[in-house]
C-alpha positions as a Markdown table, in Angstrom:
| # | Residue | x | y | z |
|---|---|---|---|---|
| 1 | Met | -48.1 | 29.0 | -16.1 |
| 2 | Val | -46.1 | 26.3 | -18.5 |
| 3 | Phe | -45.0 | 23.5 | -17.3 |
| 4 | Thr | -41.7 | 21.6 | -18.1 |
| 5 | Lys | -42.5 | 17.4 | -18.5 |
| 6 | Phe | -41.2 | 17.1 | -15.0 |
| 7 | Glu | -43.4 | 20.0 | -13.5 |
| 8 | Lys | -46.4 | 18.4 | -15.1 |
| 9 | Arg | -45.9 | 15.4 | -12.4 |
| 10 | Ile | -46.6 | 17.5 | -9.7 |
| 11 | Ala | -49.0 | 20.1 | -10.9 |
| 12 | Ser | -51.8 | 18.2 | -9.0 |
| 13 | Ala | -50.2 | 19.4 | -5.7 |
| 14 | Met | -50.6 | 23.2 | -6.9 |
| 15 | Pro | -54.0 | 24.2 | -5.3 |
| 16 | Gln | -52.3 | 22.5 | -2.0 |
| 17 | Ile | -49.1 | 24.5 | -1.7 |
| 18 | Asp | -49.3 | 27.6 | 0.5 |
| 19 | Thr | -49.9 | 30.8 | -2.2 |
| 20 | Asn | -46.4 | 32.2 | -1.1 |
| 21 | Val | -44.7 | 29.5 | -2.2 |
| 22 | Leu | -44.5 | 29.5 | -6.4 |
| 23 | Tyr | -42.6 | 26.9 | -9.0 |
| 24 | Arg | -40.4 | 28.5 | -10.8 |
| 25 | Lys | -38.6 | 26.4 | -13.3 |
| 26 | Gly | -39.2 | 23.1 | -11.4 |
| 27 | Phe | -37.9 | 24.6 | -7.8 |
| 28 | Val | -39.7 | 25.9 | -4.9 |
| 29 | Asp | -39.3 | 29.4 | -5.2 |
| 30 | Ala | -39.5 | 31.2 | -1.6 |
| 31 | Pro | -37.6 | 33.5 | 0.5 |
| 32 | Val | -34.8 | 31.9 | 2.5 |
| 33 | Pro | -34.8 | 33.6 | 6.1 |
| 34 | Lys | -31.7 | 35.7 | 6.3 |
| 35 | Asp | -29.1 | 35.0 | 9.1 |
| 36 | Ile | -29.5 | 31.4 | 9.0 |
| 37 | Asn | -27.3 | 28.8 | 9.1 |
| 38 | Leu | -28.2 | 26.7 | 6.0 |
| 39 | Ala | -26.4 | 23.2 | 7.0 |
| 40 | Asp | -27.9 | 23.6 | 10.5 |
| 41 | Glu | -31.4 | 24.4 | 9.5 |
| 42 | Ile | -31.1 | 21.3 | 6.9 |
| 43 | Ile | -29.8 | 19.1 | 9.7 |
| 44 | Arg | -32.8 | 20.1 | 12.0 |
| 45 | Leu | -35.3 | 19.9 | 9.2 |
| 46 | Lys | -34.3 | 16.4 | 8.8 |
| 47 | Lys | -34.6 | 15.4 | 12.2 |
| 48 | Glu | -37.9 | 17.2 | 12.6 |
| 49 | Lys | -39.6 | 15.4 | 9.6 |
| 50 | Asn | -38.0 | 11.9 | 9.6 |
| 51 | Ala | -36.1 | 12.8 | 6.4 |
| 52 | Val | -33.2 | 10.9 | 4.8 |
| 53 | Leu | -30.9 | 12.6 | 2.4 |
| 54 | Leu | -29.4 | 10.7 | -0.2 |
| 55 | Ala | -26.6 | 12.5 | -2.5 |
| 56 | His | -24.5 | 11.8 | -5.6 |
| 57 | Tyr | -20.9 | 12.3 | -5.4 |
| 58 | Tyr | -21.1 | 14.8 | -8.3 |
| 59 | Gln | -23.6 | 17.1 | -6.4 |
| 60 | Glu | -21.5 | 20.6 | -4.6 |
| 61 | Asp | -19.5 | 20.2 | -1.7 |
| 62 | Ala | -21.4 | 21.4 | 0.8 |
| 63 | Ile | -24.4 | 19.0 | -0.2 |
| 64 | Gln | -22.2 | 15.9 | 0.2 |
| 65 | Asp | -21.2 | 16.7 | 3.2 |
| 66 | Leu | -24.7 | 16.7 | 4.9 |
| 67 | Ala | -25.7 | 13.2 | 3.1 |
| 68 | Asp | -26.8 | 10.5 | 5.5 |
| 69 | Phe | -26.1 | 8.5 | 2.2 |
| 70 | Leu | -23.5 | 9.4 | -0.2 |
| 71 | Gly | -22.5 | 7.4 | -3.2 |
| 72 | Asp | -23.2 | 6.2 | -6.9 |
| 73 | Ser | -25.9 | 4.9 | -8.2 |
| 74 | Leu | -25.8 | 1.4 | -7.0 |
| 75 | Tyr | -25.0 | 2.4 | -3.5 |
| 76 | Leu | -27.7 | 5.0 | -3.5 |
| 77 | Ala | -30.1 | 2.4 | -5.1 |
| 78 | Lys | -29.4 | 0.0 | -2.5 |
| 79 | Ala | -29.8 | 2.6 | 0.1 |
| 80 | Ala | -32.9 | 3.7 | -1.0 |
| 81 | Ala | -34.0 | 0.1 | -0.4 |
| 82 | Thr | -33.2 | 0.1 | 2.8 |
| 83 | Val | -33.9 | 3.5 | 4.4 |
| 84 | Asp | -36.3 | 3.6 | 7.5 |
| 85 | Ala | -37.6 | 7.1 | 6.9 |
| 86 | Asp | -41.1 | 9.1 | 6.2 |
| 87 | Val | -39.1 | 11.4 | 3.6 |
| 88 | Ile | -36.3 | 10.7 | 0.8 |
| 89 | Val | -34.5 | 13.9 | -0.2 |
| 90 | Phe | -32.3 | 12.9 | -3.3 |
| 91 | Ala | -29.6 | 15.4 | -4.0 |
| 92 | Gly | -28.9 | 14.0 | -7.5 |
| 93 | Val | -30.8 | 14.1 | -10.8 |
| 94 | His | -34.2 | 13.1 | -11.9 |
| 95 | Phe | -33.6 | 9.3 | -12.8 |
| 96 | Met | -32.1 | 8.6 | -9.8 |
| 97 | Ala | -35.1 | 10.4 | -7.5 |
| 98 | Glu | -37.4 | 8.2 | -9.8 |
| 99 | Thr | -35.3 | 5.0 | -8.9 |
| 100 | Ala | -35.7 | 5.9 | -5.3 |
| 101 | Lys | -39.5 | 6.3 | -5.5 |
| 102 | Ile | -39.7 | 3.1 | -7.6 |
| 103 | Ile | -38.1 | 1.2 | -4.9 |
| 104 | Asn | -40.5 | 3.1 | -2.2 |
| 105 | Pro | -43.6 | 3.7 | -3.8 |
| 106 | Thr | -45.2 | 4.4 | -0.5 |
| 107 | Lys | -42.7 | 6.9 | 0.7 |
| 108 | Lys | -42.4 | 10.8 | -0.1 |
| 109 | Val | -39.3 | 11.5 | -2.6 |
| 110 | Leu | -38.2 | 14.9 | -3.1 |
| 111 | Leu | -35.9 | 16.4 | -5.5 |
| 112 | Pro | -34.6 | 19.7 | -4.4 |
| 113 | Asp | -34.9 | 20.9 | -8.3 |
| 114 | Leu | -36.9 | 19.0 | -11.0 |
| 115 | Asn | -35.3 | 20.2 | -13.6 |
| 116 | Ala | -32.2 | 18.3 | -12.4 |
| 117 | Gly | -32.0 | 16.1 | -15.5 |
| 118 | Cys | -29.8 | 14.0 | -17.3 |
| 119 | Ser | -28.0 | 14.3 | -20.9 |
| 120 | Leu | -27.8 | 10.6 | -21.0 |
| 121 | Ala | -31.5 | 9.7 | -20.0 |
| 122 | Asp | -33.0 | 12.7 | -22.3 |
| 123 | Ser | -30.8 | 10.9 | -25.3 |
| 124 | Cys | -33.4 | 7.9 | -25.1 |
| 125 | Pro | -36.9 | 9.0 | -25.8 |
| 126 | Pro | -39.6 | 6.0 | -24.7 |
| 127 | Asn | -41.3 | 6.2 | -28.1 |
| 128 | Asp | -38.1 | 5.9 | -30.0 |
| 129 | Phe | -36.7 | 3.4 | -27.9 |
| 130 | Ala | -40.1 | 1.0 | -27.8 |
| 131 | Ala | -39.9 | 1.2 | -31.6 |
| 132 | Phe | -36.0 | 0.4 | -31.2 |
| 133 | Arg | -36.8 | -2.7 | -29.0 |
| 134 | Ala | -39.5 | -3.9 | -31.3 |
| 135 | Gln | -37.0 | -4.3 | -34.0 |
| 136 | His | -34.8 | -6.9 | -31.9 |
| 137 | Pro | -37.9 | -9.0 | -30.6 |
| 138 | Asn | -35.5 | -11.8 | -29.5 |
| 139 | Ala | -33.0 | -9.8 | -27.1 |
| 140 | Ile | -32.5 | -9.1 | -23.5 |
| 141 | Val | -33.0 | -5.3 | -22.7 |
| 142 | Val | -29.9 | -4.2 | -20.1 |
| 143 | Thr | -30.5 | -0.5 | -19.7 |
| 144 | Tyr | -27.9 | 1.3 | -17.6 |
| 145 | Ile | -29.8 | 3.1 | -14.5 |
| 146 | Asn | -29.1 | 6.6 | -15.8 |
| 147 | Cys | -32.4 | 6.4 | -17.8 |
| 148 | Ser | -35.8 | 7.3 | -17.3 |
| 149 | Ala | -38.9 | 5.3 | -15.5 |
| 150 | Glu | -40.4 | 4.8 | -18.5 |
| 151 | Ile | -37.1 | 3.4 | -20.3 |
| 152 | Lys | -36.7 | 1.1 | -17.3 |
| 153 | Ala | -40.2 | -0.3 | -17.6 |
| 154 | Leu | -39.2 | -1.3 | -21.3 |
| 155 | Ser | -36.6 | -3.2 | -19.6 |
| 156 | Asp | -35.7 | -7.0 | -18.5 |
| 157 | Ile | -32.8 | -5.8 | -16.0 |
| 158 | Val | -31.3 | -2.6 | -14.8 |
| 159 | Cys | -27.5 | -1.8 | -14.3 |
| 160 | Thr | -25.1 | 0.2 | -12.9 |
| 161 | Ser | -21.2 | 0.9 | -14.2 |
| 162 | Ser | -20.4 | -0.7 | -10.7 |
| 163 | Asn | -22.4 | -4.3 | -11.7 |
| 164 | Ala | -22.6 | -4.0 | -15.4 |
| 165 | Val | -20.0 | -6.5 | -16.4 |
| 166 | Lys | -21.7 | -9.0 | -13.9 |
| 167 | Ile | -25.3 | -8.4 | -15.1 |
| 168 | Ile | -24.1 | -8.7 | -18.8 |
| 169 | Glu | -22.2 | -12.1 | -18.1 |
| 170 | Ser | -25.3 | -13.6 | -15.9 |
| 171 | Ile | -27.0 | -13.6 | -19.3 |
| 172 | Pro | -26.6 | -17.1 | -21.5 |
| 173 | Lys | -23.9 | -16.3 | -24.4 |
| 174 | Asp | -26.3 | -17.3 | -26.9 |
| 175 | Gln | -28.7 | -14.5 | -26.0 |
| 176 | Pro | -28.9 | -11.4 | -27.8 |
| 177 | Ile | -28.5 | -8.5 | -25.8 |
| 178 | Ile | -29.6 | -4.9 | -26.0 |
| 179 | Phe | -27.7 | -2.3 | -24.1 |
| 180 | Ala | -29.2 | 1.0 | -23.7 |
| 181 | Pro | -28.7 | 3.9 | -23.6 |
| 182 | Asp | -25.0 | 4.5 | -23.2 |
| 183 | Lys | -23.0 | 4.0 | -26.4 |
| 184 | Asn | -19.7 | 4.4 | -24.6 |
| 185 | Leu | -20.2 | 2.4 | -21.8 |
| 186 | Gly | -21.7 | -0.2 | -24.0 |
| 187 | Arg | -18.4 | -0.4 | -26.4 |
| 188 | Tyr | -16.7 | -1.1 | -22.9 |
| 189 | Leu | -18.6 | -3.6 | -22.0 |
| 190 | Ile | -18.7 | -5.6 | -25.1 |
| 191 | Lys | -14.7 | -4.9 | -24.7 |
| 192 | Glu | -14.5 | -6.4 | -21.4 |
| 193 | Thr | -17.2 | -9.4 | -21.5 |
| 194 | Gly | -16.5 | -10.4 | -25.5 |
| 195 | Arg | -20.3 | -10.1 | -25.8 |
| 196 | Asp | -21.9 | -8.5 | -29.1 |
| 197 | Met | -24.2 | -6.4 | -28.2 |
| 198 | Ile | -26.6 | -4.0 | -30.0 |
| 199 | Leu | -26.1 | -0.4 | -28.9 |
| 200 | Trp | -28.6 | 2.3 | -28.3 |
| 201 | Asp | -27.1 | 5.7 | -29.8 |
| 202 | Gly | -27.0 | 7.7 | -26.3 |
| 203 | Ser | -24.2 | 9.5 | -24.6 |
| 204 | Cys | -23.3 | 11.4 | -21.5 |
| 205 | Ile | -22.3 | 15.1 | -22.2 |
| 206 | Val | -20.2 | 15.4 | -19.3 |
| 207 | His | -18.3 | 12.4 | -20.0 |
| 208 | Glu | -17.9 | 13.2 | -23.7 |
| 209 | Ala | -16.2 | 16.6 | -23.0 |
| 210 | Phe | -13.1 | 15.0 | -22.0 |
| 211 | Ser | -10.0 | 16.0 | -24.6 |
| 212 | Phe | -8.0 | 13.5 | -25.8 |
| 213 | Asp | -5.1 | 15.4 | -27.1 |
| 214 | Lys | -5.4 | 18.0 | -23.6 |
| 215 | Ile | -5.2 | 14.7 | -21.3 |
| 216 | Val | -2.4 | 13.1 | -23.1 |
| 217 | Thr | -0.3 | 16.3 | -22.5 |
| 218 | Leu | -1.4 | 16.9 | -19.0 |
| 219 | Ala | 0.1 | 13.4 | -18.8 |
| 220 | Gln | 3.3 | 14.3 | -20.2 |
| 221 | Gln | 3.2 | 17.1 | -17.5 |
| 222 | His | 2.8 | 14.6 | -15.0 |
| 223 | Pro | 4.6 | 11.6 | -15.9 |
| 224 | Asp | 4.0 | 10.1 | -12.5 |
| 225 | Ala | 0.4 | 10.4 | -12.3 |
| 226 | Lys | -2.0 | 7.5 | -13.3 |
| 227 | Phe | -5.0 | 8.4 | -15.4 |
| 228 | Ile | -8.3 | 6.8 | -14.4 |
| 229 | Ala | -11.3 | 7.1 | -16.0 |
| 230 | His | -15.1 | 6.1 | -15.9 |
| 231 | Pro | -16.3 | 4.0 | -18.7 |
| 232 | Glu | -18.9 | 6.4 | -20.1 |
| 233 | Ser | -15.8 | 8.1 | -21.7 |
| 234 | Glu | -15.2 | 8.2 | -25.0 |
| 235 | Ser | -13.2 | 4.9 | -26.6 |
| 236 | Gln | -10.0 | 6.9 | -27.2 |
| 237 | Val | -10.0 | 8.3 | -23.6 |
| 238 | Leu | -10.4 | 4.9 | -21.9 |
| 239 | Asp | -7.8 | 3.2 | -24.6 |
| 240 | Ile | -4.7 | 5.3 | -22.4 |
| 241 | Ala | -6.3 | 5.0 | -19.0 |
| 242 | His | -4.4 | 3.2 | -16.3 |
| 243 | Tyr | -7.6 | 2.3 | -14.7 |
| 244 | Ile | -11.3 | 2.0 | -15.6 |
| 245 | Gly | -14.1 | 2.1 | -13.4 |
| 246 | Ser | -17.4 | 3.5 | -11.7 |
| 247 | Thr | -17.7 | 6.4 | -9.6 |
| 248 | Ser | -17.0 | 4.1 | -6.3 |
| 249 | Gly | -14.4 | 2.0 | -8.3 |
| 250 | Leu | -12.5 | 5.4 | -8.8 |
| 251 | Leu | -12.4 | 6.2 | -5.3 |
| 252 | Asn | -11.6 | 2.7 | -4.2 |
| 253 | Phe | -8.8 | 2.6 | -6.4 |
| 254 | Val | -7.0 | 6.1 | -5.3 |
| 255 | Gln | -7.3 | 5.0 | -1.9 |
| 256 | Gln | -5.5 | 1.7 | -2.5 |
| 257 | Asp | -2.8 | 2.7 | -5.6 |
| 258 | Asn | 0.3 | 3.5 | -4.6 |
| 259 | Ala | 0.7 | 6.4 | -7.2 |
| 260 | Gln | 0.4 | 9.9 | -5.3 |
| 261 | Thr | -0.9 | 11.9 | -8.2 |
| 262 | Phe | -3.8 | 10.9 | -10.3 |
| 263 | Ile | -5.5 | 12.2 | -13.4 |
| 264 | Val | -9.2 | 12.0 | -13.2 |
| 265 | Ala | -11.9 | 11.8 | -16.1 |
| 266 | Thr | -15.0 | 11.8 | -14.6 |
| 267 | Glu | -17.4 | 14.8 | -13.2 |
| 268 | Ala | -15.4 | 16.8 | -11.0 |
| 269 | Gly | -17.2 | 16.7 | -8.0 |
| 270 | Ile | -15.8 | 13.6 | -7.1 |
| 271 | Leu | -12.6 | 15.2 | -6.2 |
| 272 | His | -14.2 | 16.4 | -2.8 |
| 273 | Glu | -14.7 | 12.6 | -1.7 |
| 274 | Met | -11.2 | 11.9 | -3.0 |
| 275 | Lys | -9.3 | 14.7 | -1.0 |
| 276 | Lys | -11.4 | 13.6 | 2.0 |
| 277 | Arg | -10.2 | 9.7 | 1.8 |
| 278 | Ala | -7.0 | 10.3 | 0.3 |
| 279 | Pro | -5.8 | 13.9 | 1.5 |
| 280 | Gln | -2.0 | 13.2 | 0.9 |
| 281 | Lys | -2.7 | 12.7 | -2.4 |
| 282 | Thr | -3.0 | 14.8 | -5.4 |
| 283 | Phe | -6.1 | 15.0 | -7.8 |
| 284 | Ile | -5.8 | 16.8 | -11.1 |
| 285 | Pro | -9.3 | 16.9 | -13.0 |
| 286 | Ala | -9.1 | 15.7 | -17.0 |
| 287 | Pro | -9.1 | 18.8 | -19.3 |
| 288 | Val | -12.1 | 19.2 | -21.4 |
| 289 | Ser | -12.5 | 20.5 | -25.0 |
| 290 | Asp | -14.0 | 23.6 | -24.2 |
| 291 | Asp | -11.6 | 26.5 | -23.6 |
| 292 | Thr | -14.1 | 28.1 | -21.3 |
| 293 | Cys | -13.6 | 25.5 | -18.4 |
| 294 | Ala | -10.7 | 23.8 | -17.0 |
| 295 | Cys | -12.9 | 20.6 | -15.8 |
| 296 | Ser | -16.1 | 18.8 | -16.6 |
| 297 | Glu | -19.1 | 19.3 | -14.5 |
| 298 | Cys | -22.5 | 18.2 | -14.8 |
| 299 | Ala | -24.7 | 21.7 | -15.0 |
| 300 | Phe | -27.9 | 19.4 | -13.8 |
| 301 | Met | -26.0 | 17.8 | -10.7 |
| 302 | Lys | -25.2 | 21.5 | -9.8 |
| 303 | Leu | -28.8 | 22.8 | -10.1 |
| 304 | Asn | -29.4 | 21.2 | -6.4 |
| 305 | Thr | -28.1 | 24.1 | -3.9 |
| 306 | Leu | -28.4 | 24.6 | 0.0 |
| 307 | Glu | -30.8 | 26.9 | -0.8 |
| 308 | Lys | -33.0 | 24.7 | -2.8 |
| 309 | Leu | -32.6 | 21.7 | -0.2 |
| 310 | Tyr | -33.6 | 23.8 | 2.5 |
| 311 | Leu | -36.5 | 25.1 | 1.1 |
| 312 | Cys | -37.3 | 21.5 | -0.1 |
| 313 | Leu | -37.3 | 20.2 | 3.2 |
| 314 | Val | -39.3 | 23.1 | 4.5 |
| 315 | His | -42.3 | 22.6 | 2.0 |
| 316 | Glu | -41.5 | 19.0 | 1.3 |
| 317 | Leu | -41.7 | 19.8 | -2.4 |
| 318 | Pro | -41.2 | 19.4 | -5.6 |
| 319 | Glu | -42.2 | 15.7 | -5.0 |
| 320 | Ile | -41.7 | 13.0 | -7.5 |
| 321 | Glu | -45.0 | 11.2 | -8.4 |
| 322 | Leu | -45.1 | 8.5 | -10.5 |
| 323 | Asp | -48.3 | 6.5 | -12.0 |
| 324 | Ala | -48.7 | 3.1 | -10.0 |
| 325 | Ala | -48.6 | 0.7 | -13.1 |
| 326 | Leu | -45.5 | 2.7 | -14.1 |
| 327 | Ile | -43.7 | 1.5 | -10.8 |
| 328 | Lys | -44.9 | -1.8 | -11.2 |
| 329 | Ala | -43.4 | -1.9 | -14.6 |
| 330 | Ala | -39.8 | -0.2 | -13.6 |
| 331 | Lys | -39.7 | -2.0 | -10.4 |
| 332 | Ser | -38.7 | -5.6 | -11.7 |
| 333 | Pro | -35.7 | -4.8 | -13.9 |
| 334 | Ile | -34.5 | -2.6 | -10.8 |
| 335 | Asp | -35.3 | -5.7 | -8.4 |
| 336 | Arg | -33.5 | -8.2 | -10.6 |
| 337 | Met | -30.3 | -5.9 | -10.7 |
| 338 | Leu | -30.6 | -6.0 | -6.8 |
| 339 | Glu | -30.6 | -9.5 | -6.5 |
| 340 | Leu | -27.6 | -10.1 | -8.5 |
| 341 | Ser | -25.6 | -7.3 | -6.9 |
């Protein structure tokens, strides 16, 4: 059997896995009993195993509805630091589950599908970034939380889109800053803070997929709508936004603003929570350049399903395992972020 880079981390656990349970493509492949209510079984298993479910807003609707903690990266990082449970199941992508493990090294952290990666995290290979950092030895390294544990370990402080401005502004103005891995968020932060930062050339395929021309056309069709965008989007998209904010910021804005219609430029999973919080309002996903789909969805986020979540809880696999030295190195920049947040 050939493992992916993520599967290698759980390879040592393979001999202990029941022979009827196989890893295939990074998740537990086992029969799901017929005629069971998956949602009810997941709730039962969480209670039975003293497990807590953390889920990101970009997960499928049914998983969001089952979450004990539902939020953006900052909220989930804070939640991971405070949960009182033996098992943390992270319905999100790999770097998020890694962050939960770094914060809780003694707890069991599970991810329904280990292949739930991140295009932004993958755009920053650790060896390449270490060489890049060495070219700027006097710079403070600020990394967006959307990166691997290895990149966090090479950082001085981590940030999220919710607290990035605050983190950058906490650094002395005469101190050079490397910002990685998202160049689009970096450009937005340069504009917001006035800091001249050294940017790593990384990006998120989900937030770069939006079509500027189609958004303009859609806005013309809905003249009373407000266009809101996540700062990982490209600069030309951000330039026409009525509001730019993190996932939680976008949620707060649509609840508080007087507009009744919003065009939303971020992963389409957020619309589920927006509709729940403001059911009287209309939310339109921003169009993308690809004519095969109407909105931008993260294929990695959608790898997690109710079936995989159920099997994950039953077998307590796949488990996130990190080297103790890596955890120690990656935890310090996260702790600095949480202190400032």
